[in-house]
VOKELO-493696 format. One record per residue (C-alpha): residue number from 1; x, y, z. Coordinates in steps of 0.2 Angstrom, whole numbers, plus 5000, padded with zeros to 4 digits. Layout:
BALO|num|X|Y|Z
BALO|NUM|X|Y|Z
...
***
This chain:
BALO|num|X|Y|Z
BALO|1|5032|4985|4900
BALO|2|5031|4981|4920
BALO|3|5045|4981|4932
BALO|4|5045|4966|4942
BALO|5|5059|4961|4956
BALO|6|5064|4946|4962
BALO|7|5060|4940|4979
BALO|8|5069|4923|4979
BALO|9|5087|4923|4978
BALO|10|5087|4912|4961
BALO|11|5071|4916|4950
BALO|12|5078|4930|4941
BALO|13|5074|4918|4923
BALO|14|5056|4917|4930
BALO|15|5054|4935|4935
BALO|16|5058|4939|4919
BALO|17|5046|4926|4912
BALO|18|5032|4935|4923
BALO|19|5037|4952|4914
BALO|20|5032|4947|4897
BALO|21|5019|4936|4902
BALO|22|5012|4953|4910
BALO|23|5018|4962|4892
BALO|24|5006|4950|4883
BALO|25|4990|4951|4896
BALO|26|4993|4933|4900
BALO|27|4982|4931|4917
BALO|28|4997|4924|4928
BALO|29|5009|4933|4940
BALO|30|5026|4927|4948
BALO|31|5017|4914|4962
BALO|32|5008|4907|4948
BALO|33|5024|4903|4940
BALO|34|5033|4896|4955
BALO|35|5020|4883|4955
BALO|36|5023|4878|4936
BALO|37|5042|4879|4937
BALO|38|5047|4874|4954
BALO|39|5062|4883|4952
BALO|40|5075|4879|4967
BALO|41|5086|4890|4976
BALO|42|5100|4883|4964
BALO|43|5094|4893|4949
BALO|44|5088|4887|4930
BALO|45|5094|4887|4915
BALO|46|5087|4891|4899
BALO|47|5079|4876|4896
BALO|48|5070|4877|4911
BALO|49|5063|4893|4908
BALO|50|5057|4887|4890
BALO|51|5049|4872|4901
BALO|52|5040|4884|4910
BALO|53|5034|4896|4895
BALO|54|5026|4881|4886
BALO|55|5018|4877|4902
BALO|56|5008|4893|4902
BALO|57|5005|4891|4882
BALO|58|5019|4902|4877
BALO|59|5030|4900|4861
BALO|60|5049|4901|4862
BALO|61|5065|4901|4853
BALO|62|5082|4902|4860
BALO|63|5096|4909|4848
BALO|64|5114|4913|4849
BALO|65|5119|4930|4841
BALO|66|5132|4945|4839
BALO|67|5127|4962|4848
BALO|68|5126|4968|4830
BALO|69|5111|4958|4828
BALO|70|5103|4963|4844
BALO|71|5091|4975|4835
BALO|72|5083|4962|4825
BALO|73|5076|4952|4839
BALO|74|5057|4950|4844
BALO|75|5054|4962|4858
BALO|76|5052|4960|4873
BALO|77|5065|4944|4874
BALO|78|5076|4935|4888
BALO|79|5096|4940|4888
BALO|80|5107|4928|4896
BALO|81|5116|4939|4907
BALO|82|5136|4937|4916
BALO|83|5133|4922|4913
BALO|84|5124|4919|4928
BALO|85|5107|4929|4925
BALO|86|5093|4931|4917
BALO|87|5086|4949|4909
BALO|88|5072|4956|4899
BALO|89|5075|4967|4885
BALO|90|5062|4978|4884
BALO|91|5068|4990|4869
BALO|92|5082|4998|4860
BALO|93|5079|5017|4856
BALO|94|5093|5029|4846
BALO|95|5107|5019|4853
BALO|96|5100|5014|4871
BALO|97|5095|4997|4876
BALO|98|5080|4997|4890
BALO|99|5084|4983|4902
BALO|100|5072|4977|4914
BALO|101|5083|4967|4928
BALO|102|5074|4957|4940
BALO|103|5088|4963|4953
BALO|104|5091|4980|4950
BALO|105|5076|4987|4942
BALO|106|5074|4996|4925
BALO|107|5092|5001|4918
BALO|108|5097|5012|4903
BALO|109|5113|5007|4895
BALO|110|5123|5009|4878
BALO|111|5128|4996|4867
BALO|112|5145|4996|4873
BALO|113|5139|4995|4894
BALO|114|5127|4979|4885
BALO|115|5143|4969|4876
BALO|116|5151|4968|4893
BALO|117|5136|4958|4902
BALO|118|5127|4948|4887
BALO|119|5133|4932|4884
BALO|120|5127|4930|4866
BALO|121|5111|4919|4871
BALO|122|5095|4927|4871
BALO|123|5076|4919|4871
BALO|124|5060|4925|4860
BALO|125|5045|4923|4866
BALO|126|5027|4925|4861
BALO|127|5009|4919|4864
BALO|128|5002|4902|4856
BALO|129|4988|4902|4850
BALO|130|4978|4892|4860
BALO|131|4981|4895|4881
BALO|132|4982|4880|4892
BALO|133|4968|4873|4902
BALO|134|4978|4873|4920
BALO|135|4983|4891|4920
BALO|136|4978|4901|4934
BALO|137|4971|4917|4934
BALO|138|4984|4930|4944
BALO|139|4983|4930|4960
BALO|140|4980|4947|4969
BALO|141|4978|4953|4988
BALO|142|4960|4961|4989
BALO|143|4959|4975|5001
BALO|144|4941|4970|5007
BALO|145|4950|4951|5013
BALO|146|4961|4962|5023
BALO|147|4947|4973|5029
BALO|148|4936|4960|5032
BALO|149|4945|4953|5047
BALO|150|4946|4966|5058
BALO|151|4932|4968|5071
BALO|152|4924|4984|5071
BALO|153|4932|4992|5055
BALO|154|4918|4999|5046
BALO|155|4909|5006|5063
BALO|156|4926|5015|5065
BALO|157|4929|5022|5047
BALO|158|4908|5028|5049
BALO|159|4913|5039|5066
BALO|160|4929|5045|5058
BALO|161|4918|5050|5041
BALO|162|4907|5058|5053
BALO|163|4919|5067|5064
BALO|164|4928|5073|5048
BALO|165|4911|5081|5040
BALO|166|4908|5091|5055
BALO|167|4926|5098|5056
BALO|168|4926|5101|5037
BALO|169|4910|5111|5039
BALO|170|4915|5123|5051
BALO|171|4931|5125|5039
BALO|172|4920|5131|5027
BALO|173|4910|5146|5039
BALO|174|4927|5155|5042
BALO|175|4930|5162|5025
BALO|176|4910|5167|5024
BALO|177|4912|5176|5042
BALO|178|4929|5183|5035
BALO|179|4918|5192|5021
BALO|180|4904|5198|5031
BALO|181|4917|5208|5044
BALO|182|4925|5216|5028
BALO|183|4907|5220|5018
BALO|184|4895|5223|5032
BALO|185|4902|5226|5049
BALO|186|4919|5237|5044
BALO|187|4909|5248|5031
BALO|188|4894|5251|5043
BALO|189|4906|5253|5059
BALO|190|4894|5241|5068
BALO|191|4907|5235|5081
BALO|192|4890|5224|5088
BALO|193|4888|5215|5073
BALO|194|4908|5212|5072
BALO|195|4908|5206|5091
BALO|196|4893|5193|5087
BALO|197|4901|5188|5071
BALO|198|4918|5185|5080
BALO|199|4910|5175|5094
BALO|200|4903|5164|5082
BALO|201|4918|5160|5074
BALO|202|4927|5157|5089
BALO|203|4913|5145|5095
BALO|204|4916|5135|5080
BALO|205|4934|5136|5080
BALO|206|4932|5130|5098
BALO|207|4922|5115|5090
BALO|208|4931|5110|5078
BALO|209|4946|5111|5089
BALO|210|4936|5097|5102
BALO|211|4931|5086|5087
BALO|212|4947|5085|5080
BALO|213|4956|5081|5095
BALO|214|4940|5065|5096
BALO|215|4945|5061|5077
BALO|216|4963|5061|5079
BALO|217|4958|5048|5096
BALO|218|4950|5039|5086
BALO|219|4959|5035|5073
BALO|220|4975|5032|5083
BALO|221|4963|5019|5095
BALO|222|4959|5009|5078
BALO|223|4977|5012|5069
BALO|224|4983|5003|5084
BALO|225|4970|4989|5085
BALO|226|4972|4986|5066
BALO|227|4992|4986|5067
BALO|228|4990|4974|5081
BALO|229|4977|4962|5072
BALO|230|4985|4962|5055
BALO|231|5004|4960|5062
BALO|232|4998|4945|5072
BALO|233|4988|4937|5058
BALO|234|5002|4939|5046
BALO|235|5015|4934|5057
BALO|236|5006|4917|5063
BALO|237|5002|4915|5042
BALO|238|5023|4917|5040
BALO|239|5026|4902|5054
BALO|240|5014|4891|5047
BALO|241|5023|4891|5030
BALO|242|5033|4876|5024
BALO|243|5054|4877|5027
BALO|244|5057|4878|5008
BALO|245|5050|4895|5007
BALO|246|5061|4903|5021
BALO|247|5077|4894|5011
BALO|248|5073|4903|4996
BALO|249|5072|4920|5002
BALO|250|5083|4932|5011
BALO|251|5078|4937|5029
BALO|252|5078|4958|5027
BALO|253|5067|4954|5012
BALO|254|5054|4946|5023
BALO|255|5057|4957|5036
BALO|256|5052|4971|5024
BALO|257|5036|4965|5021
BALO|258|5029|4970|5037
BALO|259|5032|4988|5034
BALO|260|5021|4986|5017
BALO|261|5009|4979|5030
BALO|262|5012|4996|5040
BALO|263|5009|5008|5024
BALO|264|4993|4996|5021
BALO|265|4986|4999|5037
BALO|266|4990|5019|5037
BALO|267|4982|5020|5019
BALO|268|4965|5013|5024
BALO|269|4963|5021|5042
BALO|270|4968|5038|5039
BALO|271|4972|5042|5020
BALO|272|4954|5033|5013
BALO|273|4945|5044|5025
BALO|274|4955|5061|5020
BALO|275|4953|5056|5004
BALO|276|4934|5054|5004
BALO|277|4932|5071|5014
BALO|278|4943|5079|5003
BALO|279|4932|5076|4988
BALO|280|4917|5080|4998
BALO|281|4927|5097|5001
BALO|282|4932|5097|4982
BALO|283|4913|5100|4977
BALO|284|4907|5111|4992
BALO|285|4922|5122|4988
BALO|286|4920|5124|4971
BALO|287|4899|5128|4974
BALO|288|4909|5142|4984
BALO|289|4920|5149|4973
BALO|290|4908|5149|4960
BALO|291|4896|5159|4973
BALO|292|4910|5171|4977
BALO|293|4922|5173|4961
BALO|294|4911|5167|4946
BALO|295|4920|5164|4930
BALO|296|4936|5166|4942
BALO|297|4933|5149|4946
BALO|298|4938|5140|4929
BALO|299|4956|5147|4930
BALO|300|4958|5139|4947
BALO|301|4953|5124|4937
BALO|302|4963|5123|4924
BALO|303|4978|5127|4934
BALO|304|4973|5111|4944
BALO|305|4971|5100|4928
BALO|306|4990|5106|4922
BALO|307|4997|5100|4938
BALO|308|4986|5083|4940
BALO|309|4992|5079|4922
BALO|310|5011|5083|4926
BALO|311|5009|5071|4941
BALO|312|5002|5056|4932
BALO|313|5014|5059|4918
BALO|314|5028|5056|4930
BALO|315|5019|5045|4940
BALO|316|5027|5027|4933
BALO|317|5045|5034|4934
BALO|318|5041|5038|4952
BALO|319|5032|5022|4957
BALO|320|5049|5012|4950
BALO|321|5061|5023|4961
BALO|322|5049|5020|4976
BALO|323|5050|4999|4971
BALO|324|5066|4999|4969
BALO|325|5071|5007|4985
BALO|326|5061|4994|4994
BALO|327|5072|4980|4987
BALO|328|5087|4989|4991
BALO|329|5083|4992|5008
BALO|330|5079|4975|5010
BALO|331|5095|4969|5003
BALO|332|5105|4979|5015
BALO|333|5095|4973|5028
BALO|334|5099|4956|5023
BALO|335|5115|4956|5023
BALO|336|5116|4967|5041
BALO|337|5107|4950|5048
BALO|338|5117|4938|5040
BALO|339|5134|4949|5046
BALO|340|5127|4947|5064
BALO|341|5122|4929|5062
BALO|342|5138|4924|5054
BALO|343|5149|4934|5065
BALO|344|5159|4919|5071
BALO|345|5162|4914|5053
BALO|346|5168|4931|5048
BALO|347|5179|4936|5063
BALO|348|5190|4918|5058
BALO|349|5191|4921|5041
BALO|350|5196|4940|5043
BALO|351|5181|4944|5032
BALO|352|5176|4961|5042
BALO|353|5183|4974|5030
BALO|354|5175|4963|5015
BALO|355|5159|4962|5022
BALO|356|5158|4980|5028
BALO|357|5164|4986|5012
BALO|358|5151|4977|5005
BALO|359|5137|4982|5017
BALO|360|5143|5001|5013
BALO|361|5141|4997|4993
BALO|362|5121|4991|4999
BALO|363|5120|5006|5006
BALO|364|5127|5017|4994
BALO|365|5113|5009|4981
BALO|366|5101|5011|4993
BALO|367|5105|5029|4997
BALO|368|5106|5032|4978
BALO|369|5088|5024|4977
BALO|370|5083|5037|4990
BALO|371|5091|5051|4979
BALO|372|5081|5044|4964
BALO|373|5064|5044|4972
BALO|374|5068|5061|4981
BALO|375|5073|5068|4966
BALO|376|5053|5067|4959
BALO|377|5046|5073|4976
BALO|378|5056|5086|4974
BALO|379|5051|5088|4955
BALO|380|5033|5088|4963
BALO|381|5037|5100|4976
BALO|382|5044|5113|4965
BALO|383|5031|5111|4952
BALO|384|5018|5114|4963
BALO|385|5026|5129|4971
BALO|386|5027|5134|4954
BALO|387|5011|5132|4946
BALO|388|5003|5139|4963
BALO|389|5013|5154|4962
BALO|390|5008|5158|4943
BALO|391|4990|5154|4949
BALO|392|4991|5166|4961
BALO|393|4998|5180|4951
BALO|394|4985|5177|4939
BALO|395|4969|5176|4951
BALO|396|4975|5192|4959
BALO|397|4977|5203|4942
BALO|398|4961|5196|4936
BALO|399|4953|5197|4953
BALO|400|4958|5214|4956
BALO|401|4951|5220|4940
BALO|402|4934|5214|4946
BALO|403|4935|5223|4963
BALO|404|4941|5239|4951
BALO|405|4928|5238|4941
BALO|406|4914|5233|4954
BALO|407|4907|5215|4949
BALO|408|4916|5209|4966
BALO|409|4918|5217|4984
BALO|410|4933|5215|4993
BALO|411|4927|5205|5005
BALO|412|4922|5192|4990
BALO|413|4939|5191|4985
BALO|414|4947|5188|5000
BALO|415|4934|5175|5003
BALO|416|4937|5168|4986
BALO|417|4955|5167|4988
BALO|418|4954|5159|5005
BALO|419|4941|5145|4997
BALO|420|4957|5144|4981
BALO|421|4970|5140|4994
BALO|422|4960|5126|5003
BALO|423|4954|5121|4986
BALO|424|4973|5120|4979
BALO|425|4977|5110|4997
BALO|426|4963|5098|4995
BALO|427|4964|5095|4977
BALO|428|4982|5093|4979
BALO|429|4979|5079|4996
BALO|430|4966|5072|4983
BALO|431|4978|5068|4970
BALO|432|4992|5062|4979
BALO|433|4980|5048|4987
BALO|434|4973|5044|4973
BALO|435|4994|5040|4967
BALO|436|4996|5032|4983
BALO|437|4982|5020|4981
BALO|438|4987|5014|4965
BALO|439|5005|5012|4974
BALO|440|4996|5001|4987
BALO|441|4994|4986|4973
BALO|442|5015|4987|4975
BALO|443|5011|4985|4994
BALO|444|4998|4972|4993
BALO|445|5010|4961|4980
BALO|446|5022|4961|4994
BALO|447|5010|4955|5006
BALO|448|5004|4941|4996
BALO|449|5020|4933|4995
BALO|450|5015|4928|5013
BALO|451|4997|4929|5014
BALO|452|4998|4920|4998
BALO|453|5009|4906|5000
BALO|454|5003|4889|5002
BALO|455|5004|4885|5022
BALO|456|5012|4867|5026
BALO|457|4994|4864|5038
BALO|458|4981|4874|5041
BALO|459|4980|4887|5056
BALO|460|4966|4880|5064
BALO|461|4973|4862|5063
BALO|462|4963|4852|5075
BALO|463|4974|4846|5089
BALO|464|4974|4828|5097
BALO|465|4986|4818|5106
BALO|466|4993|4802|5093
BALO|467|5004|4794|5106
BALO|468|5008|4794|5124
BALO|469|5024|4805|5129
BALO|470|5039|4793|5127
BALO|471|5029|4780|5118
BALO|472|5041|4773|5105
BALO|473|5033|4772|5089
BALO|474|5035|4766|5073
BALO|475|5040|4775|5056
BALO|476|5037|4769|5037
BALO|477|5043|4778|5021
BALO|478|5031|4772|5005
BALO|479|5041|4775|4989
BALO|480|5047|4791|4994
BALO|481|5056|4802|4982
BALO|482|5063|4820|4981
BALO|483|5070|4833|4971
BALO|484|5073|4852|4971
BALO|485|5066|4855|4955
BALO|486|5057|4845|4941
BALO|487|5072|4850|4929
BALO|488|5085|4840|4941
BALO|489|5086|4823|4944
BALO|490|5080|4816|4959
BALO|491|5089|4816|4977
BALO|492|5082|4800|4978
BALO|493|5070|4790|4973
BALO|494|5056|4774|4978
BALO|495|5063|4775|4995
BALO|496|5054|4761|5004
BALO|497|5060|4761|5026
BALO|498|5052|4754|5041
BALO|499|5059|4759|5056
BALO|500|5050|4748|5070
BALO|501|5045|4754|5087
BALO|502|5061|4756|5100
BALO|503|5074|4754|5086
BALO|504|5089|4765|5083
BALO|505|5095|4767|5064
BALO|506|5107|4774|5057
BALO|507|5107|4783|5041
BALO|508|5123|4783|5032
BALO|509|5131|4790|5016
BALO|510|5143|4801|5005
BALO|511|5139|4820|5008
BALO|512|5127|4826|4996
BALO|513|5118|4811|4995
BALO|514|5103|4818|5003
BALO|515|5104|4812|5022
BALO|516|5099|4828|5029
BALO|517|5084|4831|5017
BALO|518|5077|4816|5022
BALO|519|5078|4816|5039
BALO|520|5069|4834|5035
BALO|521|5055|4824|5028
BALO|522|5054|4809|5039
BALO|523|5052|4825|5052
BALO|524|5038|4833|5042
BALO|525|5051|4849|5040
BALO|526|5050|4848|5020
BALO|527|5036|4841|5007
BALO|528|5043|4825|4997
BALO|529|5040|4825|4979
BALO|530|5032|4806|4979
BALO|531|5027|4796|4995
BALO|532|5021|4796|5012
BALO|533|5027|4794|5028
BALO|534|5018|4786|5041
BALO|535|5018|4785|5060
BALO|536|5011|4768|5066
BALO|537|5003|4769|5049
BALO|538|4996|4785|5052
BALO|539|4999|4797|5037
BALO|540|5007|4811|5045
BALO|541|5000|4824|5034
BALO|542|4981|4817|5037
BALO|543|4983|4817|5055
BALO|544|4993|4835|5055
BALO|545|5010|4841|5055
BALO|546|5008|4848|5071
BALO|547|5002|4834|5080
BALO|548|5015|4823|5073
BALO|549|5028|4837|5079
BALO|550|5023|4834|5095
BALO|551|5027|4816|5096
BALO|552|5045|4819|5089
BALO|553|5060|4828|5093
BALO|554|5075|4833|5080
BALO|555|5091|4840|5084
BALO|556|5098|4847|5068
BALO|557|5113|4851|5060
BALO|558|5110|4870|5060
BALO|559|5099|4869|5076
BALO|560|5101|4886|5087
BALO|561|5096|4890|5105
BALO|562|5085|4906|5109
BALO|563|5087|4921|5117
BALO|564|5083|4917|5136
BALO|565|5088|4907|5150
BALO|566|5099|4888|5150
BALO|567|5080|4884|5159
BALO|568|5071|4892|5147
BALO|569|5081|4884|5132
BALO|570|5079|4866|5138
BALO|571|5061|4867|5141
BALO|572|5059|4878|5125
BALO|573|5051|4889|5134
BALO|574|5038|4880|5143
BALO|575|5026|4891|5155
BALO|576|5027|4879|5168
BALO|577|5043|4869|5165
BALO|578|5045|4852|5177
BALO|579|5062|4856|5186
BALO|580|5064|4838|5191
BALO|581|5064|4831|5173
BALO|582|5071|4846|5164
BALO|583|5088|4841|5176
BALO|584|5087|4825|5173
BALO|585|5086|4827|5154
BALO|586|5102|4839|5157
BALO|587|5111|4823|5166
BALO|588|5106|4814|5153
BALO|589|5113|4824|5140
BALO|590|5130|4827|5152
BALO|591|5128|4844|5153
BALO|592|5122|4846|5171
BALO|593|5137|4848|5178
BALO|594|5141|4862|5167
BALO|595|5127|4870|5171
BALO|596|5129|4872|5189
BALO|597|5148|4879|5187
BALO|598|5137|4894|5176
BALO|599|5137|4908|5187
BALO|600|5117|4908|5189
BALO|601|5115|4890|5185
BALO|602|5100|4883|5176
BALO|603|5093|4905|5178
BALO|604|5110|4908|5167
BALO|605|5106|4919|5152
BALO|606|5112|4916|5134
BALO|607|5111|4926|5119
BALO|608|5101|4919|5102
BALO|609|5119|4915|5095
BALO|610|5125|4906|5113
BALO|611|5142|4914|5109
BALO|612|5148|4912|5130
BALO|613|5144|4892|5126
BALO|614|5157|4880|5117
BALO|615|5152|4870|5102
BALO|616|5150|4853|5113
BALO|617|5138|4862|5128
BALO|618|5128|4870|5114
BALO|619|5124|4851|5106
BALO|620|5121|4844|5122
BALO|621|5109|4860|5127
BALO|622|5102|4855|5112
BALO|623|5099|4836|5115
BALO|624|5092|4839|5131
BALO|625|5079|4851|5125
BALO|626|5074|4838|5114
BALO|627|5072|4823|5127
BALO|628|5061|4835|5137
BALO|629|5049|4834|5125
BALO|630|5047|4815|5129
BALO|631|5048|4811|5112
BALO|632|5040|4794|5103
BALO|633|5055|4797|5089
BALO|634|5072|4806|5093
BALO|635|5079|4812|5078
BALO|636|5098|4814|5077
BALO|637|5106|4824|5064
BALO|638|5126|4824|5066
BALO|639|5121|4830|5085
BALO|640|5137|4824|5092
BALO|641|5148|4830|5081
BALO|642|5158|4842|5091
BALO|643|5158|4829|5107
BALO|644|5172|4820|5114
BALO|645|5171|4801|5114
BALO|646|5168|4800|5131
BALO|647|5153|4814|5131
BALO|648|5147|4804|5117
BALO|649|5148|4788|5123
BALO|650|5139|4792|5139
BALO|651|5126|4802|5129
BALO|652|5121|4787|5116
BALO|653|5121|4774|5130
BALO|654|5109|4786|5140
BALO|655|5097|4789|5128
BALO|656|5097|4771|5122
BALO|657|5090|4768|5138
BALO|658|5074|4778|5136
BALO|659|5070|4764|5123
BALO|660|5062|4777|5111
BALO|661|5065|4777|5092
BALO|662|5079|4785|5086
BALO|663|5085|4789|5068
BALO|664|5103|4795|5067
BALO|665|5113|4802|5055
BALO|666|5132|4801|5058
BALO|667|5148|4798|5051
BALO|668|5156|4793|5065
BALO|669|5160|4775|5068
BALO|670|5157|4774|5087
BALO|671|5138|4783|5085
BALO|672|5135|4770|5070
BALO|673|5141|4756|5079
BALO|674|5128|4760|5095
BALO|675|5112|4759|5080
BALO|676|5103|4742|5079
BALO|677|5104|4745|5061
BALO|678|5113|4755|5047
BALO|679|5103|4760|5030
BALO|680|5116|4765|5014
BALO|681|5110|4779|5006
BALO|682|5123|4778|4993
BALO|683|5116|4760|4986
BALO|684|5100|4769|4975
BALO|685|5084|4766|4976
***
């Protein structure tokens, strides 16, 4: 039974279903289930989980039961947990319950502890007779996909392999030289032979050192180039994902996926070559041990098989501990980032101690996960030391008997022990590498969440200018509908709106009616459930969202400034800003005089949180940034809510003089009155 952890904030039901589907070997995974279920950030009901299970060819039965009937359930099944969560009941053994929690990992609990969380509702699941035709296979990220896009990757690996062959060949000669000295030079009192052998060994040591340094430099250069190429590609891919992707995930979890990319890079550039060399060296060392020690080789192999069996038996638990540690650290990182971004709110509400305590709790959970993983690693280290010591004692006793009986020379026995030490190190490294390669599936799945997520537009989208700068455009919505997931009523449906070029339209309605969502759809930030958005008769999806966004500008409710100067923020970090136009936009936004009173004028530095600015100054800077783009359509979502009536009136008048198309969401009567037309979303369709 696999243990899968949720990456989105409210997909426990989906991940629980994915674990059971994996148990029955159904060809699906969490990513494909997201497409079937379409769960929103608001969570899922039991009915949603059942409908999603039916869509992938599974039968289900919902039950209400007491704790006494828990062992009678068909396992594995889904339990409703803490009134707001879903977990998988994997097994019940000797009064202990094995729970696979999408939020916390594998847990073993007593019946009394389970009764504190279980709500009495369970969902049994099993495969139907026929699989659905539309079911998709599991979507895995192939290593060949990653390595195939790296320039010179095959050549670099070949170089590293050749360098490693030279280094390891020299390593095989050292014990042989030691045996020649002990068995020939010393008994014969031949100082000339001793000098010749030592000079030969010195040459090989110097040669191996030089080649090792060259190999290390090649590996460093390759790792750096691969790291840059992979991170650049994955970061660009992440930025191409739709806004809904980021709204469903924690920021710390997204950030932690880039650390998984570093582990993939290290494994491919360093560990793969080392593993291949270890495999080749093991064959050579086995041959040398057979030549020098004879049947003592089988003692060495028997101890290695015992150690390998021990590692393989404990691997599943170690993998679960490693995955849990990754998720715990990501959650602590998300809480830390959220605290920084919300420091004003935290200070105002006096939540600093509460947030600090919560962060400590998250770090304690992360520390506990680290302890659990380290405990296994300590067990591995202790077991390795114990088995190696037992092996050494056994070989010392048996080998000494061979030397005493004259079946081995002392030099041969010393050389055999040297080869045995190298074999133990190589075999241990190879075994660890094989287990790390199995662990790559975990990191590949984390990276695949970004790499395989559906982008809102191709990265190689053809760029073309749709409209002249500042040219007013007509915006048309055809039968527009939107719902967060298939299981809730639409926020709005069958909307048909036509906004003429140069017209100013105010969209009003009660809070929660979908005004901001509609504006984001009109701006190309969200994908409608049905319907199309056209600019001058052109579908914004077919013309390219990047081309469309070059014609528009937005001031959203949650808009933010970026770290840099005032000029950088107004010009949107234009490498060659138009100083006159920038100042004109600041004057239109009634912020020019405020900027001149700042210590360094337009070069005054502000943080990404804009802490040194008032709410009204931030909004006016955001409006100036939107105007700097010379948009054909300007979208304003409560863009003047922090302004006084005088500033608001002046800005409305200035924007109206530009004669561009404007779409405004507002509650203030003065802002609504400035529009040419009002659309009330509260009227329904």
